[in-house]
N, C-alpha and C positions, 0 to 999 in steps of 0.2 A: 348695414352696408359692408362692414368689415367681414362679417360672416359670409356674405355673398361673394366678396372678392377672394376670400381664402378658399372657398369651395371652387370658384372658377380657376384659381391657380392650380389646384390639385387636378381638376378636370383637364386643363390644357396640358399638364405634364403627362398624364396617362394617354391623352389623345395623340400628342406628338410622338410618344414612344411607339404606340400602335401603328400610326401612319408611317413613321420612318421605317419600321420593320417590314410592313406590307409592301411599301414602295420599293425598298431595297430588294426584297425577294422577287417581286414581279419583274423588275428591271433586269435582274440577273438571269431569270428564267426565260426572258423574251428571246425569240430566235435572232440569230445574227451574232457575229463575233466582232467586238470593237477593236481587237488587235489587228484583224485584217483590214478594217476600215482605216485605222491609223497608218498602217504601212502602205495603204493604197495598192493592194495586190492587183487591182484591175489595170493600173497604170504602170506599175514598177514590178519587176521580177524580184521576189524575195525567197530566201531559203527557209526551210523548216527550223533551222537553228536560230535565225533572227526572230521568227515568230515565237518560239519557246522562250527566248531570252527576254523579249518584251512582256510576255505573260508573267514571267517570274518577277520582273521589275514592278509590274502593276499589282502583284499579289493575287493573281487569279488562280494560282495553284493551291492557295490556302482554302480550308473549308469555309462555307458560306457564313457560318456563325462567327468565325474569326474575322472575315472581311467586314461583316456588319459591326462587330465590336470595335474594330479599328476606325470605321467610318463614323460610328456614334461618338467615339471619344473625340474625333476631330470636330464633329458638329457641336459638342458640348463647349468647345472653345470657339464657336462661331466660325469654324473653318470648313467650308463646303468643298475644299479641294480645288484642283485646277482642271480646266477643260482638256480632254484628250486631243481635241482638234487644234485649238488655238493656244493652249498652255496658259490661258489667262485665268485669274481667280474666278470661280463660278459666281461668288457673291457679287463681284464687280459687274459681271455680265448681266446678272438678273437685275441688279439695281439700275444698270444702264438702260435696260428695256422697260423697267416698271413704269416710268413716267408716261411713256407712249400708251401702254395698256390702260393706265388709270385715266388718261385722256379719253380713250374710246369708251371706257366703262361709264365715266361721268357724262360724256356726251350722249350715249345711248339711254342712260337713265333720264337725262333732261328731256330728250325727245319722247320717251315713254310717258313721262309725267304730262308733257304738253298735249299728248293724245288721250291718255287714259283719264285724267282728272276732268277735263271738259265733257268728253263723251259719256263717261260713266256717271257724272253728276247730273248732266242734263237728261240722260236716259232715265235716271231714277226720278227726277222731278217731272218729266213729261213721258211717262211710260206709254208705249204704243204710238207715240207721235213720230213725225218724220226724223227728228234728231235721234230718237231711240232706234229707229231702223238703220240709220247711218252707223250708229255705234255697233249694232249687231253685225252689219256688213263688214265693218273694219275688223271686228273680232274674228269673223269667219275667214276673211282673207288672210289676216295675220297668222292664224293657226294653220291654214292650208298651204301657204306658200313657204317653201324652205328659204332660210336666210341666204344661203349661197346663191340660189336662183334670183332672189330679189336683188342681191348685190350685183350680179351680172346685168340685170335689167337697168339698174341705176347707172352703172358704168357706161352702158350703151347710150342711155338718154342724156345724162348730165355731162358726161365727159367726151364721148365720141361724136354724138350728133349735135348737141348744143354747145359744147366746149366751155361751159361756165364753171366747172369744178374739176380739179385734178383727179385723174383716174386712180393713181396709186402713189405710194411714197409718203413721206412726212416732211412737209415744208410749211410750217405754220399751222394755225388752227383751221384754216380753210381746207387743209387736207383731211381733217378729221370729220368734216361734215358728212360726206357720203357714207363712210363706214358707220358712223354714229347713227345716222338716219336709218340705215339698213337694219342694224341690230335693234334700235329703239322701236321701230315699227313691228319687227318680228316678235318682240316680247310684250308689246302693249296689248295684244289681243287678250291675254290672260287677265290683265289688270282692269281692262274696260268692263268685262263681264263681272269680275269679282267685286269691283267697287260699286257697280250698279246694284247687284244683288244685296250687298252689305248695306248700302244706303237705303234701299227699299225696306229692309228689315228694321233699320234704325228709325226711319220715319214713321213706322207703325207702332213704335213703343209708347208706353204709357207716359213717359216723361215728356215726349213731344206734345202729346195732347194736353198735359198739365201746363206746359209752357205756353201753349196757345190760350189756354184758359186764363193765365195770368197776364195776357196781353203782350207777350213777347213778339217781336216782328219775325216774319218768316226768314229773313236774312240771318238774324241772330240765331234763330233755332237751327238753321241749316249748318252754318259754319261753326258756331260755338258748341253745339250739342250733337246734332245728327252726324255731321262729317267726322268729328273726333270719335264718336262712338263706333263708327264704321271702320276705323283705321286698323285695329288689332288684327282682324283676319287678313287684311292686305299686307301688313307688315310681316305676319307669320309666313305667308306664301312667298314673300320676297326673300326671307331668310332661307327657306327651303329651296327656292329656285336659283339661289346665287350660283350654285355649281353649274347649272345650265347656262347662266349668263356668262360665266368664265369660259365655258366650252364654246359658246357662240363667239366670244371675242377671239378665241384662237382661230376659228374658221375665217372670220372676217379679216383678221390680220394677214393671213396667208393670201386671201384673194386680193386684198388691196396693197399687198407688199408693205404693210405697216410695220416698222421695226420695233415691235413690242416683245414681251416675253413669250407670247403665244407663238409667234413666228420663230422665235429663238428655239423653243422646245421642239417644234416640228422639224426644224433643221437638225437638231441634236438627235432626235429619234432616227432620222434617216442615217446619221453618221454613227449611231450606237454610242453616243457620248454620255456614258453613265452618270458622271458627276453632275452634269447640267440637268439631266432628266430628274435625278433625285432631288437636287436643289430646288427645281421648279415645283415638284410635287409637294415638297415640304413647305415652301413659301406660300403656295396656294392654299394648303391646308390651314396654315396660320391665319391667312386673310379670311377664309371662310369661317373659321372658329371665332375670330374677333368680331366679324360682322354679326354672326348669330348671337354672340354674347351681348352685343349692343342692342340687337332686336329684343332679347329677353329683358334687358334692363329698361328698354323704352316702354315695356308694358306697365311699369310702375307709374309712368306719366300718363299714358293713354287710358289706363284702366284704374280709376280711383279705388275700386273695390280691393285691388291687390294691396295698395298702400294701407287701407284700413285693416286688412287681415294681418299684415306685418306688424302693425301697431298693437293689435290684440295679442299676437304671439309674444311680442316683446314686453 
């Protein structure tokens, strides 16, 4: 375990260094001038001297590598800088919006599990039956309908016509139902099909037939053996698709005006607020890396063969 953690620590150091440089470079090369956005040249008349003075203060005249080195040194001290627009610490702004984003992420995963596990499991246990057809239909609709369009439909139905759920904003957990439901249904299509196919493969394995021969009940065979055996592919796809989930949260937060870090970064991109954009990209990279590392470690529990191989090597 110590060897695994040491290797992970080295990987995360290299990963963060690469991501920080790439994000810094892309943000700096993006079109638009943050100095003009800060000075609000569309609303207030400014002189070229004022523009150049502010550029000098922000260090934009220095070479890119010098700017990156200065930013990296601040990041090593956990200082993400201050926002150009609000002058607030970037880390405080991100941490302030992170709970709202985590609410939507957790809610969407909950709705996804509520849809994917029953439909995928019943579809594998009753292939070709009506419940299997329902699961295939849900998968097809979820894959075909864009999440933003589904969000607009839900707002029209649940908020405008029926008035049972708030259309936007964050006022308690009830405000998270519509955006979580939208994103959960959008991502469940992949996992319904994946869980069904993985369960069908597990139920055809030799150990299932051996369990039946020993007199094990179908319930125990399914939950204790087949279901657990089918989880590694599902967990693997979840780790890979986490980036898409985070991207979906950004879109949903903007549509529902949910004050998470997704909406924060969209507003920052419009304002060319470099420190907030860089801080967001780095925080999201850390979250994705941590989740993928947890997925890799979970294989040791889900797949006993890996534990046996580690014992043989040790």
